[in-house]
OpenMM code with the backbone's topology and positions (N, CA, C; nanometers):
from openmm import Vec3, app, unit

residues = "UNK UNK UNK UNK UNK UNK UNK UNK UNK UNK UNK UNK UNK UNK UNK UNK UNK UNK UNK UNK UNK UNK UNK UNK UNK UNK UNK UNK UNK UNK UNK UNK UNK UNK UNK UNK UNK UNK UNK UNK UNK UNK UNK UNK UNK UNK UNK UNK UNK UNK UNK UNK UNK UNK UNK UNK UNK UNK UNK UNK UNK UNK UNK UNK UNK UNK UNK UNK UNK UNK UNK UNK UNK UNK UNK UNK UNK UNK UNK UNK UNK UNK UNK UNK UNK UNK UNK UNK UNK UNK UNK UNK UNK UNK UNK UNK UNK UNK UNK UNK UNK UNK UNK UNK UNK UNK UNK UNK UNK UNK UNK UNK UNK UNK UNK UNK UNK UNK UNK UNK UNK UNK UNK UNK UNK UNK UNK UNK UNK UNK UNK UNK UNK UNK UNK UNK UNK UNK UNK UNK UNK UNK UNK UNK UNK UNK UNK UNK UNK UNK UNK UNK UNK UNK UNK UNK UNK UNK UNK UNK UNK UNK UNK UNK UNK UNK UNK UNK UNK UNK UNK UNK UNK UNK UNK UNK UNK UNK UNK UNK UNK UNK UNK UNK UNK UNK UNK UNK UNK UNK".split()
positions = [
    Vec3(17.5193, 15.3039, 2.4264),
    Vec3(17.4627, 15.2322, 2.5399),
    Vec3(17.5333, 15.0981, 2.5603),
    Vec3(17.5663, 15.0319, 2.4492),
    Vec3(17.6321, 14.9021, 2.4578),
    Vec3(17.7688, 14.9144, 2.5247),
    Vec3(17.8429, 15.0194, 2.4926),
    Vec3(17.9743, 15.0424, 2.5527),
    Vec3(17.9591, 15.0681, 2.7026),
    Vec3(17.8555, 15.1428, 2.7399),
    Vec3(17.8282, 15.1702, 2.8812),
    Vec3(17.8013, 15.0405, 2.9569),
    Vec3(17.7214, 14.9513, 2.8988),
    Vec3(17.6899, 14.8236, 2.9623),
    Vec3(17.8155, 14.7376, 2.9752),
    Vec3(17.9009, 14.7395, 2.8737),
    Vec3(18.0277, 14.6639, 2.8806),
    Vec3(18.1138, 14.7148, 2.9960),
    Vec3(18.1229, 14.8470, 3.0097),
    Vec3(18.2035, 14.9066, 3.1169),
    Vec3(18.1453, 14.8712, 3.2531),
    Vec3(18.0126, 14.8823, 3.2663),
    Vec3(17.9461, 14.8490, 3.3920),
    Vec3(17.9699, 14.7020, 3.4271),
    Vec3(17.9595, 14.6140, 3.3274),
    Vec3(17.9810, 14.4707, 3.3498),
    Vec3(18.1216, 14.4448, 3.4015),
    Vec3(18.2208, 14.5057, 3.3391),
    Vec3(18.3595, 14.4864, 3.3833),
    Vec3(18.3816, 14.5403, 3.5244),
    Vec3(18.3234, 14.6561, 3.5534),
    Vec3(18.3370, 14.7140, 3.6874),
    Vec3(18.2714, 14.6222, 3.7910),
    Vec3(18.1500, 14.5744, 3.7613),
    Vec3(18.0813, 14.4835, 3.8528),
    Vec3(18.1629, 14.3569, 3.8771),
    Vec3(18.2104, 14.2965, 3.7693),
    Vec3(18.2894, 14.1733, 3.7824),
    Vec3(18.4157, 14.1971, 3.8644),
    Vec3(18.4850, 14.3064, 3.8381),
    Vec3(18.6081, 14.3380, 3.9098),
    Vec3(18.5808, 14.3627, 4.0578),
    Vec3(18.4797, 14.4441, 4.0873),
    Vec3(18.4475, 14.4739, 4.2272),
    Vec3(18.4045, 14.3488, 4.3023),
    Vec3(18.3179, 14.2682, 4.2406),
    Vec3(18.2687, 14.1488, 4.3103),
    Vec3(18.3789, 14.0453, 4.3309),
    Vec3(18.4591, 14.0211, 4.2289),
    Vec3(18.5646, 13.9208, 4.2448),
    Vec3(18.6704, 13.9682, 4.3448),
    Vec3(18.7048, 14.0953, 4.3408),
    Vec3(18.8007, 14.1494, 4.4369),
    Vec3(18.7452, 14.1396, 4.5790),
    Vec3(18.6173, 14.1730, 4.5945),
    Vec3(18.5556, 14.1672, 4.7273),
    Vec3(18.5511, 14.0243, 4.7804),
    Vec3(18.5194, 13.9283, 4.6959),
    Vec3(18.5137, 13.7885, 4.7404),
    Vec3(18.6530, 13.7398, 4.7810),
    Vec3(18.7533, 13.7729, 4.7017),
    Vec3(18.8908, 13.7315, 4.7336),
    Vec3(18.9376, 13.7966, 4.8642),
    Vec3(18.9139, 13.9271, 4.8782),
    Vec3(18.9520, 13.9962, 5.0024),
    Vec3(18.8787, 13.9383, 5.1230),
    Vec3(18.7497, 13.9094, 5.1052),
    Vec3(18.6713, 13.8528, 5.2136),
    Vec3(18.7300, 13.7190, 5.2579),
    Vec3(18.7664, 13.6345, 5.1622),
    Vec3(18.8249, 13.5046, 5.1959),
    Vec3(18.9569, 13.5222, 5.2697),
    Vec3(19.0417, 13.6096, 5.2189),
    Vec3(19.1726, 13.6319, 5.2817),
    Vec3(19.1568, 13.6872, 5.4236),
    Vec3(19.0714, 13.7865, 5.4384),
    Vec3(19.0541, 13.8515, 5.5688),
    Vec3(18.9936, 13.7561, 5.6712),
    Vec3(18.8915, 13.6813, 5.6304),
    Vec3(18.8267, 13.5917, 5.7255),
    Vec3(18.9159, 13.4731, 5.7619),
    Vec3(18.9921, 13.4212, 5.6674),
    Vec3(19.0870, 13.3141, 5.6983),
    Vec3(19.1965, 13.3665, 5.7906),
    Vec3(19.2439, 13.4871, 5.7657),
    Vec3(19.3453, 13.5473, 5.8530),
    Vec3(19.2918, 13.5627, 5.9948),
    Vec3(19.1642, 13.5993, 6.0067),
    Vec3(19.1026, 13.6120, 6.1387),
    Vec3(19.0948, 13.4792, 6.2116),
    Vec3(19.0595, 13.3736, 6.1393),
    Vec3(19.0529, 13.2403, 6.1999),
    Vec3(19.1921, 13.1942, 6.2427),
    Vec3(19.2908, 13.2140, 6.1571),
    Vec3(19.4289, 13.1748, 6.1904),
    Vec3(19.4779, 13.2530, 6.3121),
    Vec3(19.4483, 13.3808, 6.3164),
    Vec3(19.4919, 13.4626, 6.4300),
    Vec3(19.4296, 13.4132, 6.5605),
    Vec3(19.3024, 13.3751, 6.5553),
    Vec3(19.2362, 13.3263, 6.6772),
    Vec3(19.2866, 13.1892, 6.7199),
    Vec3(19.3049, 13.0991, 6.6249),
    Vec3(19.3413, 12.9619, 6.6620),
    Vec3(19.4902, 12.9434, 6.6849),
    Vec3(19.5717, 13.0024, 6.6019),
    Vec3(19.7166, 12.9825, 6.6125),
    Vec3(19.7792, 13.0778, 6.7140),
    Vec3(19.7475, 13.2044, 6.7042),
    Vec3(19.8116, 13.3054, 6.7886),
    Vec3(19.7299, 13.3424, 6.9117),
    Vec3(19.6097, 13.2843, 6.9219),
    Vec3(19.5205, 13.3092, 7.0358),
    Vec3(19.4921, 13.4584, 7.0548),
    Vec3(19.4866, 13.5292, 6.9427),
    Vec3(19.4605, 13.6723, 6.9447),
    Vec3(19.3676, 13.7052, 6.8286),
    Vec3(19.2705, 13.7866, 6.8547),
    Vec3(19.1718, 13.8197, 6.7522),
    Vec3(19.2084, 13.9479, 6.6779),
    Vec3(19.1892, 13.9452, 6.5480),
    Vec3(19.2016, 14.0686, 6.4684),
    Vec3(19.0648, 14.1357, 6.4724),
    Vec3(19.0564, 14.2501, 6.5341),
    Vec3(18.9263, 14.3124, 6.5606),
    Vec3(18.8523, 14.3569, 6.4354),
    Vec3(18.9241, 14.3830, 6.3299),
    Vec3(18.8603, 14.4388, 6.2112),
    Vec3(18.8089, 14.3332, 6.1136),
    Vec3(18.8454, 14.2055, 6.1298),
    Vec3(18.8125, 14.1055, 6.0277),
    Vec3(18.6632, 14.0843, 6.0106),
    Vec3(18.5917, 14.0715, 6.1208),
    Vec3(18.4469, 14.0498, 6.1105),
    Vec3(18.3792, 14.1721, 6.0492),
    Vec3(18.4213, 14.2878, 6.0924),
    Vec3(18.3646, 14.4134, 6.0431),
    Vec3(18.3851, 14.4297, 5.8918),
    Vec3(18.5061, 14.4070, 5.8485),
    Vec3(18.5387, 14.4189, 5.7069),
    Vec3(18.4731, 14.3072, 5.6258),
    Vec3(18.4649, 14.1880, 5.6833),
    Vec3(18.3973, 14.0763, 5.6163),
    Vec3(18.2504, 14.1059, 5.5917),
    Vec3(18.1836, 14.1642, 5.6898),
    Vec3(18.0426, 14.2010, 5.6751),
    Vec3(18.0263, 14.3085, 5.5680),
    Vec3(18.1144, 14.4082, 5.5686),
    Vec3(18.1077, 14.5152, 5.4685),
    Vec3(18.1255, 14.4583, 5.3280),
    Vec3(18.2200, 14.3674, 5.3117),
    Vec3(18.2431, 14.3070, 5.1800),
    Vec3(18.1262, 14.2178, 5.1390),
    Vec3(18.0660, 14.1475, 5.2346),
    Vec3(17.9495, 14.0641, 5.2055),
    Vec3(17.8321, 14.1495, 5.1581),
    Vec3(17.8123, 14.2625, 5.2215),
    Vec3(17.7063, 14.3549, 5.1784),
    Vec3(17.7334, 14.4018, 5.0360),
    Vec3(17.8577, 14.4379, 5.0087),
    Vec3(17.8943, 14.4853, 4.8747),
    Vec3(17.8708, 14.3782, 4.7694),
    Vec3(17.9158, 14.2562, 4.7954),
    Vec3(17.8985, 14.1475, 4.6978),
    Vec3(17.7504, 14.1190, 4.6749),
    Vec3(17.6740, 14.1154, 4.7820),
    Vec3(17.5314, 14.0848, 4.7713),
    Vec3(17.4588, 14.1857, 4.6842),
    Vec3(17.4772, 14.3125, 4.7105),
    Vec3(17.3983, 14.4123, 4.6396),
    Vec3(17.4561, 14.4509, 4.5042),
    Vec3(17.5877, 14.4454, 4.4898),
    Vec3(17.6449, 14.4713, 4.3577),
    Vec3(17.6161, 14.3554, 4.2624),
    Vec3(17.5852, 14.2390, 4.3174),
    Vec3(17.5547, 14.1229, 4.2348),
    Vec3(17.4144, 14.1219, 4.1777),
    Vec3(17.3278, 14.2125, 4.2200),
    Vec3(17.1894, 14.2137, 4.1709),
    Vec3(17.1853, 14.2319, 4.0199),
    Vec3(17.2500, 14.3334, 3.9684),
    Vec3(17.2487, 14.3591, 3.8245),
    Vec3(17.3188, 14.2495, 3.7459),
    Vec3(17.4288, 14.2007, 3.8004),
    Vec3(17.5040, 14.0951, 3.7336),
    Vec3(17.4191, 13.9686, 3.7192),
    Vec3(17.3525, 13.9298, 3.8266),
    Vec3(17.2677, 13.8106, 3.8215),
    Vec3(17.1456, 13.8320, 3.7331),
    Vec3(17.0891, 13.9508, 3.7352),
    Vec3(16.9746, 13.9801, 3.6479),
    Vec3(17.0147, 13.9715, 3.5010),
    Vec3(17.1328, 14.0198, 3.4671),
    Vec3(17.1817, 14.0159, 3.3294),
    Vec3(17.1969, 13.8723, 3.2805),
    Vec3(17.2365, 13.7835, 3.3692),
    Vec3(17.2613, 13.6440, 3.3320),
    Vec3(17.1444, 13.5512, 3.3641),
    Vec3(17.0310, 13.6074, 3.4067),
    Vec3(16.9107, 13.5303, 3.4428),
    Vec3(16.9433, 13.4262, 3.5497),
    Vec3(17.0166, 13.4655, 3.6522),
    Vec3(17.0582, 13.3742, 3.7577),
    Vec3(16.9828, 13.3934, 3.8886),
    Vec3(16.8853, 13.4834, 3.8931),
    Vec3(16.8081, 13.5014, 4.0153),
    Vec3(16.7115, 13.3856, 4.0351),
    Vec3(16.6829, 13.3572, 4.1585),
    Vec3(16.5851, 13.2539, 4.1908),
    Vec3(16.4485, 13.3025, 4.1446),
    Vec3(16.3734, 13.2122, 4.0832),
    Vec3(16.2387, 13.2494, 4.0401),
    Vec3(16.1439, 13.1325, 4.0633),
    Vec3(16.0208, 13.1664, 4.0927),
    Vec3(15.9167, 13.0650, 4.1053),
    Vec3(15.8406, 13.0672, 3.9738),
    Vec3(15.8625, 12.9670, 3.8925),
    Vec3(15.8151, 12.9746, 3.7543),
    Vec3(15.7262, 12.8599, 3.7104),
    Vec3(15.6576, 12.7947, 3.8029),
    Vec3(15.5779, 12.6793, 3.7622),
    Vec3(15.4678, 12.7203, 3.6641),
    Vec3(15.3990, 12.8310, 3.6899),
    Vec3(15.2945, 12.8761, 3.5986),
    Vec3(15.3556, 12.9190, 3.4649),
    Vec3(15.4637, 12.9928, 3.4736),
    Vec3(15.5338, 13.0384, 3.3534),
    Vec3(15.5783, 12.9199, 3.2681),
    Vec3(15.6347, 12.8171, 3.3313),
    Vec3(15.6849, 12.7009, 3.2589),
    Vec3(15.5746, 12.6219, 3.1896),
    Vec3(15.4531, 12.6279, 3.2417),
    Vec3(15.3415, 12.5509, 3.1849),
    Vec3(15.2685, 12.6237, 3.0724),
    Vec3(15.3048, 12.7485, 3.0459),
    Vec3(15.2322, 12.8266, 2.9457),
    Vec3(15.2987, 12.8176, 2.8083),
    Vec3(15.2241, 12.8657, 2.7071),
    Vec3(15.2807, 12.8675, 2.5718),
    Vec3(15.3673, 12.9924, 2.5524),
    Vec3(15.4296, 13.0019, 2.4371),
    Vec3(15.5268, 13.1084, 2.4113),
    Vec3(15.4616, 13.2469, 2.4156),
    Vec3(15.3401, 13.2618, 2.3653),
    Vec3(15.2752, 13.3934, 2.3665),
    Vec3(15.2494, 13.4415, 2.5090),
    Vec3(15.2042, 13.3513, 2.5931),
    Vec3(15.1796, 13.3881, 2.7327),
    Vec3(15.3124, 13.4169, 2.8029),
    Vec3(15.4162, 13.3391, 2.7719),
    Vec3(15.5488, 13.3642, 2.8303),
    Vec3(15.5981, 13.5028, 2.7933),
    Vec3(15.5724, 13.5432, 2.6692),
    Vec3(15.6146, 13.6759, 2.6231),
    Vec3(15.5462, 13.7855, 2.7063),
    Vec3(15.4152, 13.7716, 2.7228),
    Vec3(15.3393, 13.8697, 2.8002),
    Vec3(15.3863, 13.8705, 2.9457),
    Vec3(15.4044, 13.7507, 3.0023),
    Vec3(15.4507, 13.7419, 3.1406),
    Vec3(15.5882, 13.8044, 3.1583),
    Vec3(15.6787, 13.7801, 3.0647),
    Vec3(15.8126, 13.8392, 3.0763),
    Vec3(15.8080, 13.9910, 3.0683),
    Vec3(15.7215, 14.0430, 2.9838),
    Vec3(15.7069, 14.1894, 2.9770),
    Vec3(15.6561, 14.2440, 3.1099),
    Vec3(15.5540, 14.1795, 3.1655),
    Vec3(15.4974, 14.2250, 3.2925),
    Vec3(15.5997, 14.2103, 3.4053),
    Vec3(15.6624, 14.0940, 3.4124),
    Vec3(15.7577, 14.0664, 3.5201),
    Vec3(15.8766, 14.1620, 3.5141),
    Vec3(15.9337, 14.1788, 3.3950),
    Vec3(16.0528, 14.2642, 3.3850),
    Vec3(16.0185, 14.4111, 3.4111),
    Vec3(15.9041, 14.4583, 3.3621),
    Vec3(15.8655, 14.5971, 3.3872),
    Vec3(15.8365, 14.6193, 3.5358),
    Vec3(15.7576, 14.5296, 3.5955),
    Vec3(15.7245, 14.5441, 3.7375),
    Vec3(15.8506, 14.5374, 3.8236),
    Vec3(15.9407, 14.4439, 3.7932),
    Vec3(16.0633, 14.4299, 3.8713),
    Vec3(16.1522, 14.5526, 3.8557),
    Vec3(16.1597, 14.6073, 3.7346),
    Vec3(16.2375, 14.7287, 3.7113),
    Vec3(16.1836, 14.8433, 3.7961),
    Vec3(16.0526, 14.8619, 3.7947),
    Vec3(15.9915, 14.9700, 3.8718),
    Vec3(16.0077, 14.9484, 4.0219),
    Vec3(15.9921, 14.8234, 4.0658),
    Vec3(16.0088, 14.7926, 4.2086),
    Vec3(16.1523, 14.8204, 4.2529),
    Vec3(16.2489, 14.7834, 4.1688),
    Vec3(16.3890, 14.8069, 4.2053),
    Vec3(16.4225, 14.9555, 4.2054),
    Vec3(16.3629, 15.0319, 4.1155),
    Vec3(16.3844, 15.1767, 4.1170),
    Vec3(16.3280, 15.2382, 4.2449),
    Vec3(16.2122, 15.1884, 4.2885),
    Vec3(16.1537, 15.2388, 4.4129),
    Vec3(16.2417, 15.2033, 4.5326),
    Vec3(16.2904, 15.0780, 4.5372),
    Vec3(16.3786, 15.0376, 4.6468),
    Vec3(16.5095, 15.1160, 4.6411),
    Vec3(16.5583, 15.1448, 4.5218),
    Vec3(16.6783, 15.2270, 4.5057),
    Vec3(16.6553, 15.3660, 4.5680),
    Vec3(16.5401, 15.4235, 4.5403),
    Vec3(16.5040, 15.5532, 4.5981),
    Vec3(16.5023, 15.5457, 4.7513),
    Vec3(16.4397, 15.4388, 4.8056),
    Vec3(16.4351, 15.4221, 4.9505),
    Vec3(16.5762, 15.4050, 5.0087),
    Vec3(16.6615, 15.3325, 4.9370),
    Vec3(16.7998, 15.3120, 4.9828),
    Vec3(16.8780, 15.4425, 4.9822),
    Vec3(16.8545, 15.5264, 4.8829),
    Vec3(16.9214, 15.6569, 4.8784),
    Vec3(16.8818, 15.7400, 5.0011),
    Vec3(16.7535, 15.7372, 5.0338),
    Vec3(16.7075, 15.8087, 5.1533),
    Vec3(16.7700, 15.7507, 5.2794),
    Vec3(16.7786, 15.6175, 5.2856),
    Vec3(16.8383, 15.5523, 5.4023),
    Vec3(16.9865, 15.5881, 5.4163),
    Vec3(17.0582, 15.5832, 5.3064),
    Vec3(17.2008, 15.6190, 5.3095),
    Vec3(17.2169, 15.7635, 5.3564),
    Vec3(17.1290, 15.8503, 5.3105),
    Vec3(17.1330, 15.9901, 5.3547),
    Vec3(17.1095, 16.0038, 5.5042),
    Vec3(17.0166, 15.9257, 5.5574),
    Vec3(16.9888, 15.9341, 5.7014),
    Vec3(17.1046, 15.8759, 5.7824),
    Vec3(17.1669, 15.7684, 5.7325),
    Vec3(17.2833, 15.7117, 5.8018),
    Vec3(17.3989, 15.8108, 5.8000),
    Vec3(17.4140, 15.8792, 5.6875),
    Vec3(17.5211, 15.9802, 5.6781),
    Vec3(17.4960, 16.0955, 5.7749),
    Vec3(17.3687, 16.1371, 5.7840),
    Vec3(17.3351, 16.2477, 5.8743),
    Vec3(17.3613, 16.2099, 6.0200),
    Vec3(17.3423, 16.0825, 6.0541),
    Vec3(17.3677, 16.0367, 6.1909),
    Vec3(17.5169, 16.0191, 6.2201),
    Vec3(17.5992, 16.0236, 6.1172),
    Vec3(17.7447, 16.0115, 6.1269),
    Vec3(17.7873, 15.8811, 6.1951),
    Vec3(17.7161, 15.7721, 6.1597),
    Vec3(17.7509, 15.6405, 6.2144),
    Vec3(17.8800, 15.5904, 6.1500),
    Vec3(17.9641, 15.5264, 6.2310),
    Vec3(18.0891, 15.4678, 6.1820),
    Vec3(18.1015, 15.3264, 6.2369),
    Vec3(18.1861, 15.2463, 6.1722),
    Vec3(18.2108, 15.1110, 6.2214),
    Vec3(18.2952, 15.1186, 6.3479),
    Vec3(18.2778, 15.0230, 6.4392),
    Vec3(18.3477, 15.0320, 6.5681),
    Vec3(18.5008, 15.0259, 6.5589),
    Vec3(18.5548, 14.9333, 6.4831),
    Vec3(18.7002, 14.9136, 6.4842),
    Vec3(18.7729, 15.0034, 6.3846),
    Vec3(18.7260, 15.0049, 6.2625),
    Vec3(18.7973, 15.0783, 6.1570),
    Vec3(18.7518, 15.2234, 6.1420),
    Vec3(18.6396, 15.2573, 6.2054),
    Vec3(18.5849, 15.3934, 6.1995),
    Vec3(18.5500, 15.4369, 6.0568),
    Vec3(18.5076, 15.3404, 5.9750),
    Vec3(18.4626, 15.3699, 5.8382),
    Vec3(18.3195, 15.4212, 5.8470),
    Vec3(18.2888, 15.5329, 5.7803),
    Vec3(18.1500, 15.5805, 5.7811),
    Vec3(18.0562, 15.4734, 5.7225),
    Vec3(17.9497, 15.4418, 5.7957),
    Vec3(17.8565, 15.3367, 5.7534),
    Vec3(17.7876, 15.3698, 5.6212),
    Vec3(17.7704, 15.4985, 5.5916),
    Vec3(17.7012, 15.5339, 5.4681),
    Vec3(17.7814, 15.4886, 5.3462),
    Vec3(17.9125, 15.4822, 5.3579),
    Vec3(17.9955, 15.4357, 5.2466),
    Vec3(17.9695, 15.2876, 5.2206),
    Vec3(17.9584, 15.2097, 5.3279),
    Vec3(17.9284, 15.0674, 5.3127),
    Vec3(17.7898, 15.0487, 5.2529),
    Vec3(17.6919, 15.1250, 5.3026),
    Vec3(17.5544, 15.1108, 5.2555),
    Vec3(17.5308, 15.1718, 5.1177),
    Vec3(17.6265, 15.2430, 5.0661),
    Vec3(17.6137, 15.3018, 4.9326),
    Vec3(17.5991, 15.1947, 4.8239),
    Vec3(17.6457, 15.0733, 4.8537),
    Vec3(17.6317, 14.9657, 4.7553),
    Vec3(17.4861, 14.9235, 4.7368),
    Vec3(17.3986, 14.9528, 4.8315),
    Vec3(17.2579, 14.9156, 4.8193),
    Vec3(17.1893, 14.9888, 4.7034),
    Vec3(17.1870, 15.1235, 4.7026),
    Vec3(17.1202, 15.1892, 4.5896),
    Vec3(17.1898, 15.1630, 4.4566),
    Vec3(17.3227, 15.1488, 4.4590),
    Vec3(17.3944, 15.1201, 4.3341),
    Vec3(17.3508, 14.9848, 4.2792),
    Vec3(17.3456, 14.8844, 4.3649),
    Vec3(17.3033, 14.7509, 4.3231),
    Vec3(17.1610, 14.7486, 4.2706),
    Vec3(17.0690, 14.8132, 4.3420),
    Vec3(16.9301, 14.8158, 4.2956),
    Vec3(16.9142, 14.8950, 4.1664),
    Vec3(16.9929, 15.0005, 4.1492),
    Vec3(16.9872, 15.0757, 4.0236),
    Vec3(17.0305, 14.9891, 3.9064),
    Vec3(17.1428, 14.9173, 3.9212),
    Vec3(17.1893, 14.8323, 3.8114),
    Vec3(17.0956, 14.7145, 3.7880),
    Vec3(17.0312, 14.6651, 3.8934),
    Vec3(16.9287, 14.5615, 3.8760),
    Vec3(16.8101, 14.6151, 3.7966),
    Vec3(16.7659, 14.7362, 3.8312),
    Vec3(16.6553, 14.7990, 3.7576),
    Vec3(16.6933, 14.8210, 3.6121),
    Vec3(16.8168, 14.8624, 3.5890),
    Vec3(16.8655, 14.8823, 3.4526),
    Vec3(16.8570, 14.7527, 3.3721),
    Vec3(16.8978, 14.6424, 3.4321),
    Vec3(16.8957, 14.5141, 3.3610),
    Vec3(16.7533, 14.4662, 3.3335),
    Vec3(16.6642, 14.4804, 3.4305),
    Vec3(16.5255, 14.4402, 3.4070),
    Vec3(16.4585, 14.5326, 3.3056),
    Vec3(16.4968, 14.6596, 3.3064),
    Vec3(16.4472, 14.7515, 3.2046),
    Vec3(16.4958, 14.7118, 3.0654),
    Vec3(16.6214, 14.6714, 3.0564),
    Vec3(16.6749, 14.6236, 2.9279),
    Vec3(16.6020, 14.4977, 2.8816),
    Vec3(16.5691, 14.4090, 2.9753),
    Vec3(16.4943, 14.2877, 2.9410),
    Vec3(16.3567, 14.3245, 2.8854),
    Vec3(16.2900, 14.4206, 2.9490),
    Vec3(16.1599, 14.4663, 2.9006),
    Vec3(16.1720, 14.5215, 2.7588),
    Vec3(16.2736, 14.6044, 2.7357),
    Vec3(16.2943, 14.6634, 2.6030),
    Vec3(16.3229, 14.5555, 2.4992),
    Vec3(16.4061, 14.4571, 2.5349),
    Vec3(16.4354, 14.3467, 2.4421),
    Vec3(16.3074, 14.2738, 2.4033),
    Vec3(16.2178, 14.2517, 2.4993),
    Vec3(16.0924, 14.1825, 2.4698),
    Vec3(15.9989, 14.2674, 2.3844),
    Vec3(16.0037, 14.3972, 2.3995),
    Vec3(15.9209, 14.4854, 2.3167),
    Vec3(15.9769, 14.4944, 2.1750),
    Vec3(16.1088, 14.5074, 2.1628),
    Vec3(16.1713, 14.5228, 2.0308),
    Vec3(16.1687, 14.3944, 1.9482),
    Vec3(16.1839, 14.2814, 2.0123),
    Vec3(16.1895, 14.1528, 1.9417),
    Vec3(16.0609, 14.0761, 1.9699),
    Vec3(15.9599, 14.1044, 1.8921),
    Vec3(15.8266, 14.0489, 1.9167),
    Vec3(15.8186, 13.8975, 1.8981),
    Vec3(15.9074, 13.8410, 1.8183),
    Vec3(15.9001, 13.6973, 1.7907),
    Vec3(15.9837, 13.6127, 1.8866),
    Vec3(16.0546, 13.6753, 1.9811),
    Vec3(16.1394, 13.6030, 2.0755),
    Vec3(16.1040, 13.6427, 2.2184),
    Vec3(16.1210, 13.5469, 2.3092),
    Vec3(16.1013, 13.5741, 2.4514),
    Vec3(16.2384, 13.5873, 2.5151),
    Vec3(16.2646, 13.7053, 2.5718),
    Vec3(16.3925, 13.7320, 2.6383),
    Vec3(16.3728, 13.7121, 2.7874),
    Vec3(16.4526, 13.6223, 2.8471),
    Vec3(16.4409, 13.5974, 2.9901),
    Vec3(16.5349, 13.6863, 3.0714),
    Vec3(16.6263, 13.7513, 3.0043),
    Vec3(16.7106, 13.8549, 3.0642),
    Vec3(16.7497, 13.9482, 2.9501),
    Vec3(16.8294, 14.0475, 2.9807),
    Vec3(16.8683, 14.1406, 2.8751),
    Vec3(16.9626, 14.0767, 2.7740),
    Vec3(17.0180, 13.9602, 2.8054),
    Vec3(17.1127, 13.8942, 2.7160),
    Vec3(17.0700, 13.7551, 2.6703),
    Vec3(16.9740, 13.6943, 2.7374),
    Vec3(16.9377, 13.5557, 2.7075),
    Vec3(16.7943, 13.5430, 2.6584),
    Vec3(16.7798, 13.4681, 2.5495),
    Vec3(16.6470, 13.4372, 2.4974),
    Vec3(16.5996, 13.3046, 2.5554),
    Vec3(16.4707, 13.2843, 2.5527),
    Vec3(16.4119, 13.1587, 2.5977),
    Vec3(16.4729, 13.0437, 2.5185),
    Vec3(16.5187, 12.9410, 2.5889),
    Vec3(16.5765, 12.8245, 2.5235),
    Vec3(16.7274, 12.8260, 2.5165),
    Vec3(16.7898, 12.9405, 2.5438),
    Vec3(16.9361, 12.9462, 2.5436),
    Vec3(16.9893, 12.8860, 2.6724),
    Vec3(17.1074, 12.8308, 2.6650),
    Vec3(17.1702, 12.7665, 2.7788),
    Vec3(17.2420, 12.8706, 2.8639),
    Vec3(17.1916, 12.8950, 2.9837),
    Vec3(17.2499, 12.9945, 3.0731),
    Vec3(17.3903, 12.9572, 3.1178),
    Vec3(17.4133, 12.8288, 3.1400),
    Vec3(17.5423, 12.7851, 3.1938),
    Vec3(17.6567, 12.8084, 3.0964),
    Vec3(17.6290, 12.8027, 2.9668),
    Vec3(17.7350, 12.8180, 2.8681),
    Vec3(17.7451, 12.9597, 2.8143),
    Vec3(17.6652, 13.0497, 2.8683),
    Vec3(17.6660, 13.1863, 2.8192),
    Vec3(17.7937, 13.2569, 2.8617),
    Vec3(17.8472, 13.3350, 2.7718),
    Vec3(17.9700, 13.4084, 2.7988),
    Vec3(17.9422, 13.5563, 2.7759),
    Vec3(17.9624, 13.6398, 2.8795),
    Vec3(17.9408, 13.7840, 2.8654),
    Vec3(18.0251, 13.8421, 2.7531),
    Vec3(18.1423, 13.7851, 2.7291),
    Vec3(18.2308, 13.8365, 2.6254),
    Vec3(18.1691, 13.8197, 2.4870),
    Vec3(18.0860, 13.7171, 2.4689),
    Vec3(18.0217, 13.6972, 2.3385),
    Vec3(17.9299, 13.8141, 2.3058),
    Vec3(17.8584, 13.8622, 2.4059),
    Vec3(17.7711, 13.9762, 2.3821),
    Vec3(17.8526, 14.1032, 2.3631),
    Vec3(17.9560, 14.1194, 2.4424),
    Vec3(18.0369, 14.2406, 2.4348),
    Vec3(18.1032, 14.2547, 2.2980),
    Vec3(18.1417, 14.1425, 2.2381),
    Vec3(18.2072, 14.1510, 2.1081),
    Vec3(18.1083, 14.1504, 1.9930),
    Vec3(17.9787, 14.1319, 2.0251),
    Vec3(17.8780, 14.1311, 1.9196),
    Vec3(17.8588, 13.9957, 1.8555),
    Vec3(17.9229, 13.8908, 1.9075),
    Vec3(17.9131, 13.7590, 1.8470),
    Vec3(17.7780, 13.6950, 1.8674),
    Vec3(17.7030, 13.7399, 1.9662),
    Vec3(17.5761, 13.6765, 1.9984),
    Vec3(17.4578, 13.7459, 1.9363),
    Vec3(17.4725, 13.8156, 1.8268),
    Vec3(17.3603, 13.8843, 1.7640),
    Vec3(17.3213, 14.0048, 1.8457),
    Vec3(17.1906, 14.0227, 1.8673),
    Vec3(17.1413, 14.1361, 1.9397),
    Vec3(17.1636, 14.1280, 2.0901),
    Vec3(17.1926, 14.0107, 2.1415),
    Vec3(17.2100, 14.0126, 2.2847),
    Vec3(17.2297, 13.8784, 2.3484),
    Vec3(17.2782, 13.7796, 2.2829),
    Vec3(17.3010, 13.6544, 2.3513),
    Vec3(17.3798, 13.5582, 2.2670),
    Vec3(17.4267, 13.4559, 2.3305),
    Vec3(17.4995, 13.3522, 2.2598),
    Vec3(17.4018, 13.2629, 2.1877),
    Vec3(17.4381, 13.2147, 2.0745),
    Vec3(17.3461, 13.1318, 1.9991),
    Vec3(17.3853, 12.9865, 2.0044),
] * unit.nanometer
topology = app.Topology()
chain = topology.addChain("A")
for resn in residues:
    res = topology.addResidue(resn, chain)
    for name in ("N", "CA", "C"):
        topology.addAtom(name, app.Element.getBySymbol(name[0]), res)
């Protein structure tokens, strides 16, 4: 399972970084074409939107793994460690189940878009291919929240805020490579 997570992490990082770089290049090229050459590249906006969708939804699992999602935690922050443990179990399990349900809905949506044979106007790319990143992103998000739930069940004396980070660990200094190489113990940098 650990090897699978390492592979998924590398694939996510590669896809997201490539998409962000391509998006920057394509959108800058579109601006230059409009301002300098007074001619618009018709595909830039279309491709930029497709890449933005991909980055947004493929980033769900990545952000969940690193505990980087926005959270409203005033009640959580005011509680003691035992209550935090219970809350993290509830939150991670509920979020995992919710993401699996949304993943299911996205699969149905992608199927309906495919059946309608919708394509993008300029490049004629089937829309279902672009929207395929939605169920993939929600699935990997559910996987990460499920891993967080399991970490909290297996390690009764520690509160895991993500599948890799324990309560009190510094998120900003965390390195995915530390977990991949096993340097961070069971799942995080120390």
